C-alpha atoms as one frame of an Amber mdcrd trajectory, in Angstrom:
protein
 -56.990 106.565  77.758 -58.816 105.056  80.084 -57.349 102.413  82.177 -57.888
  98.570  81.126 -60.606  96.822  82.990 -59.700  93.105  81.434 -59.403  90.380
  83.918 -57.098  88.555  81.380 -54.250  87.010  84.762 -51.499  88.028  82.674
 -52.873  91.884  82.458 -53.872  91.921  86.497 -50.738  90.626  87.606 -48.467
  93.569  88.298 -44.686  92.939  88.611 -42.982  95.873  90.139 -39.286  96.194
  90.849 -37.513  97.517  94.163 -36.440 101.072  93.174 -34.172 103.996  94.753
 -32.831 106.907  93.180 -29.661 105.345  93.245 -30.974 102.185  91.504 -32.371
 105.154  88.378 -29.449 106.565  88.264 -27.611 103.052  87.697 -30.277 101.967
  85.133 -29.097 104.544  82.849 -25.300 104.453  83.580 -26.100 100.706  82.192
 -27.598 102.025  79.477 -24.770 103.948  78.865 -22.309 101.540  78.865 -24.411
  99.202  76.354 -24.869 102.379  73.680 -21.428 101.008  72.636 -22.416  97.614
  71.521 -25.582  99.296  70.017 -23.343 101.228  67.907 -21.438  99.133  66.630
 -24.212  96.679  65.744 -25.388  99.591  63.916 -22.282  99.923  62.026 -21.674
  95.877  61.084 -25.509  95.244  60.095 -25.663  93.924  56.489 -22.028  93.482
  56.503 -19.213  90.491  57.091 -16.068  92.075  58.497 -13.124  90.196  58.842
 -11.539  91.273  62.174  -8.320  89.408  61.235  -8.073  91.630  57.816  -5.169
  93.467  60.045  -3.445  91.410  60.641   0.577  90.536  59.908   2.377  87.147
  58.877   6.232  86.885  58.215   6.850  85.987  55.339  11.078  85.282  53.516
  11.273  87.749  51.364  12.325  84.861  48.060   8.223  84.147  48.572   6.784
  87.309  48.048   6.810  87.104  44.489   4.999  83.986  44.811   2.658  84.862
  47.346   1.545  88.382  46.819  -2.220  87.558  46.568  -1.696  86.669  50.406
  -1.549  90.686  50.918  -4.029  91.712  48.651  -7.204  93.372  50.622 -10.063
  91.696  49.614 -12.709  94.065  46.983 -14.875  96.601  48.866 -17.995  95.599
  49.207 -20.892  97.561  47.468 -22.598 100.037  49.903 -25.469  98.944  50.860
 -28.944 101.218  51.650 -28.517 101.610  55.108 -24.547 102.772  54.754 -25.675
 105.534  52.451 -27.116 107.409  55.103 -24.232 107.336  56.824 -26.279 106.113
  60.620 -25.569 106.726  64.296 -28.144 105.531  66.945 -28.419 108.209  70.066
 -30.840 108.440  72.757 -33.783 110.829  72.188 -34.347 113.780  74.034 -36.641
 117.011  74.277 -35.065 118.653  71.521 -36.483 115.903  69.139 -40.042 115.972
  69.866 -40.399 117.803  66.453 -38.476 115.235  64.570 -40.537 112.291  66.665
 -43.490 114.206  65.328 -42.083 113.928  61.412 -41.582 109.930  61.934 -44.848
 109.399  63.623 -46.225 110.412  60.379 -45.368 106.755  58.983 -48.537 106.012
  61.285 -51.747 106.417  60.121 -53.186 109.515  62.055 -55.280 107.385  64.585
 -52.483 105.658  65.504 -49.839 108.114  65.921 -48.408 109.439  69.195 -49.501
 112.100  70.074 -47.472 114.942  71.006 -47.905 115.276  74.394 -47.338 111.620
  74.802 -43.870 112.317  72.873 -43.240 114.939  75.287 -44.619 112.805  78.252
 -42.275 110.248  77.481 -38.700 112.195  76.841 -39.704 113.921  79.700 -39.999
 110.964  82.011 -37.579 107.759  81.073 -35.446 109.668  77.604 -33.562 106.768
  78.515 -35.667 104.251  76.904 -36.380 105.849  73.828 -34.015 105.622  70.418
 -33.111 106.857  67.398 -31.203 106.398  64.098 -29.922 109.634  62.838 -28.604
 110.094  59.315 -25.691 112.329  58.538 -24.492 112.478  55.446 -20.421 113.531
  55.257 -19.913 117.018  54.568 -18.986 118.694  51.434 -16.408 120.703  50.338
 -17.499 123.869  50.526 -20.634 123.757  51.964 -22.055 123.831  55.723 -21.681
 121.266  57.910 -25.044 119.149  57.926 -27.607 118.323  60.577 -28.461 115.145
  61.535 -32.179 113.687  60.886 -33.851 111.494  62.294 -34.827 108.466  60.101
 -36.205 105.928  62.312 -37.272 105.834  66.585 -38.281 103.240  69.442 -40.564
 105.616  71.897 -41.111 103.118  75.296 -41.831 103.506  79.307 -41.978 101.136
  82.037 -44.945  99.264  82.763 -45.911  96.307  86.088 -47.809  94.619  83.330
 -46.773  91.689  81.498 -47.938  92.793  78.161 -48.705  96.153  76.601 -51.983
  97.715  78.099 -54.462 100.542  77.799 -52.975 102.088  81.004 -49.105 101.846
  79.938 -50.238 103.774  76.585 -51.660 106.137  78.517 -50.543 109.214  79.781
 -51.905 110.295  83.678 -53.404 114.074  84.229 -51.594 116.687  84.963 -48.631
 114.818  84.467 -46.037 118.327  84.559 -46.976 119.309  88.156 -43.457 117.963
  89.657 -45.432 117.034  92.594 -47.378 114.198  90.465 -45.124 110.684  91.655
 -43.877 108.771  88.482 -44.834 105.852  90.144 -47.964 104.972  91.832 -48.076
 101.704  92.117 -49.753 101.888  95.355 -53.084 102.815  94.287 -55.885 102.138
  96.771 -58.022 100.290  93.978 -55.328  98.179  92.641 -55.444  98.772  89.377
 -52.579  99.403  87.062 -51.912 103.438  87.280 -51.437 105.346  84.128 -48.420
 105.905  81.916 -44.619 105.442  82.627 -44.098 103.443  86.123 -40.370 103.245
  87.577 -40.805  99.903  89.088 -42.422  98.272  86.254 -40.434  95.156  85.069
 -41.377  94.900  81.555 -40.309  97.647  78.469 -43.512  98.600  76.837 -42.652
  99.674  73.077 -44.947 102.086  72.429 -43.819 103.334  68.734 -41.535 101.473
  66.089 -41.598 103.776  63.374 -39.406 104.800  60.107 -39.878 108.143  57.979
 -41.638 106.905  54.907 -39.358 107.785  52.131 -36.413 105.618  54.470 -38.938
 102.153  54.558 -37.509  99.194  52.822 -33.776  99.599  54.099 -33.771  97.377
  57.204 -34.353 100.278  59.389 -36.517  98.855  61.598 -35.110  96.025  62.184
 -31.703  97.448  62.367 -32.769  99.711  65.118 -35.094  97.247  67.048 -32.219
  94.260  66.916 -30.106  97.023  68.492 -32.367  98.523  71.031 -33.107  94.429
  71.950 -29.371  94.238  72.538 -29.093  97.068  74.680 -31.880  96.176  77.029
 -30.277  92.912  77.506 -26.889  94.205  77.992 -27.837  96.564  80.590 -30.075
  94.200  82.497 -32.743  96.718  83.020 -35.768  94.566  82.780 -37.603  91.370
  82.295 -38.860  91.597  79.191 -39.876  94.159  76.301 -43.147  94.388  74.705
 -45.243  95.698  71.995 -48.469  95.236  70.142 -48.054  94.531  66.642 -51.307
  94.038  63.567 -51.557  90.176  62.293 -49.205  91.069  59.336 -46.435  92.647
  61.520 -46.780  89.160  63.365 -44.003  87.641  61.090 -41.603  90.248  61.691
 -41.723  90.520  65.183 -41.153  86.636  65.617 -38.258  86.437  63.515 -36.617
  89.773  66.297 -37.486  87.027  69.294 -40.992  87.958  69.834 -43.730  85.997
  70.615 -47.319  86.334  69.949 -49.200  86.356  73.280 -52.482  86.375  70.958
 -55.105  89.332  70.797 -54.875  92.332  73.196 -57.172  94.083  74.749 -56.101
  96.845  73.875 -58.654  99.640  72.475 -55.935 101.963  71.227 -55.906 103.222
  67.521 -59.203 101.116  66.874 -57.569  97.784  68.639 -57.103  94.350  66.852
 -53.405  94.137  67.840 -51.911  91.319  68.924 -49.516  91.174  72.076 -45.764
  90.492  71.430 -43.255  89.545  74.397 -39.994  89.276  74.250 -38.403  87.395
  77.273 -35.382  87.813  78.924 -34.754  84.396  80.514 -31.361  85.388  82.081
 -32.491  88.863  83.224 -30.485  90.035  86.126 -33.238  92.263  88.078
């Protein structure tokens, strides 16, 4: 993928963050702490749970017959399609490359994340990618089922204010361990390719759901959890992504702002730039 040649000010300004190995480890620690919030939100999505359900009230014995209704638990809610998947969220790793390829099949072929890009992102910044897995309960006499990845988010960092062709790309010879992860000091001042540790923007390159599980609110559930996770960890100033026009209302409902047509040519172009700013970002 070639670098972006746009002269748009929002694309030409790079906003690096200070970087040390210690800060990188601290970032991953913050994300790990945020995982408990993500999991809890996933479990509660679509259901209203009464926090006082298990409270106790002292009642005179003579009144029990009259107030027996007080002790009745509300009828169980009807299981949702999401509940039936027995979902859980988990960071993605290199062991999930083939799973991610299967999920990417939800996109037209020319818009899918390639195997090399998945390998690159799960090698350089796995802490920025998240998946929803389905793990059905074990049936009596049956072997323990294996979890299935049903939806994922793949992302990197960029110093730009929105997703660019450069942030979507990957540097040549990236598997060479001598190649630096961040090269913001490039002589020509242009945005380098791929993940940049010092970037203050999380660039989401893929939000995808297995075709057979679409329509179950998995996409919105995963993105809401991801947004909350990044916000609570306070590791970025914003989240940015690309969307076609028919998905603008979906992302707007999640808090993203439409910044207009993007100059990105990936997948044939025609994208809109969507950005969610964290006004109280602590970075």
